[in-house]
N, C-alpha and C positions, 0 to 999 in steps of 0.2 A: 081521638086522633083518627084521620081516614085510612082506609087501607089503599094508599093508591098505587101499589105494585101489586096487589093481590096477593101477597105473603102471609096473610094471616092465617089461611088453613092448610099450610104444608107441615106443621108439627114441627116439634122440637128435632135436635138430631138424635136424641135417644129414642124418639118415637120411628125415626125412618133409619135408623141404623140396623144393618142386616149383622156385621160383625166389624172388630178391630184387632188386628194383632201388630205388636210391637215386639221386636227383636234388635237391641242395639239400635243402630241408626236407621234401622228398616222399620217403615209404617205400611201397613196395608189395612185401608178401609173399604168397606162396602157399605153403603147404602142407598136409599131411595133418593133420587136427584128430581127437586120439583121443576127444575129448568127445562128437563128432557121427559118426565114422566116414565123414566127407566130406572132400574136400579143401575149402580156403575160402581166398579171396583177401581180405585185409584192406588198408586204405589207413590211413597216418598222415600228415594234412597239418595245418599250424598252422591252418588256416582253417575246420577242421570238429573238432567234437567236444574242443575245447581241444587239438588234436593228440594225442590218443589214437586206438588203433584204431578201425576202424568196420569189419565183416564185410561186404563188399558184394557177395559171390557165393559159392554153394558149388555142388560138383561131385560127380558120382558116380565119376569117373574121372580118373587122372594125365591123359590126353591132352586131356579138355575142361580140367582145371584149366589145363593149360598154354597154350591156345588163351585161357581167360579172363584169365590173367594178361597176356598181350600186350594183350587188348583194354583191360583198365584201365590199362595203362602207356600206351596211345596217348590213352585219353579223360581220363587226368590230367595229360597233357603238352599238352592243348590251350592255346591262348591266352587262352581262356575257358573257366573250370573251371565244372562242375555246380553249380547253385543249393543241391542238396542231396545228402547221400548217405543212404541208406536200409539200416541194419542189419538183416542177413537171417539172422543167427546162429539155427541151428536146437539150439543147445545147451541143456542143461536150465534153467540159469541164465536164461539168455534168455526162456524159456517161462515162468519164474516171474515175471518181471517183465512179461510180457503178461499174465498171470492179474492182477496188481495194477495195471494202469496204464490198463484202460479200453479207450481208442482206440488204444493203442500208439504213441502221439506219442513215446515216448522213442526209437523205432528212427529218427526223423527228425533227421538231424543238417543243419542249416541250416548254409551258408556264411557265416560272419562273416570277412572280410577283415582281416588283420593289417596 
């Protein structure tokens, strides 16, 4: 089968993973993202974006990604969670959303406690 999307060389999740943290409903995942060529930390929590992923930080190197992952673990484990998370994705699709959304409000994920 031909690799028409150029995805055969991106590696498995396990190969791209930097760290993964789960505590109750909270999941923080840091991986190398093939669509941006950067490492990224994403947060999934039911109080934000209906529990769907929010890419909260991107990094150029694995050591920066490791430090960033730890930072987000600490931030999201505080007794008082942030009022909002900002999706910082540099992916092509995110850029398209920016083009058509004006003020990019789609990137602001307000905290709505469950």
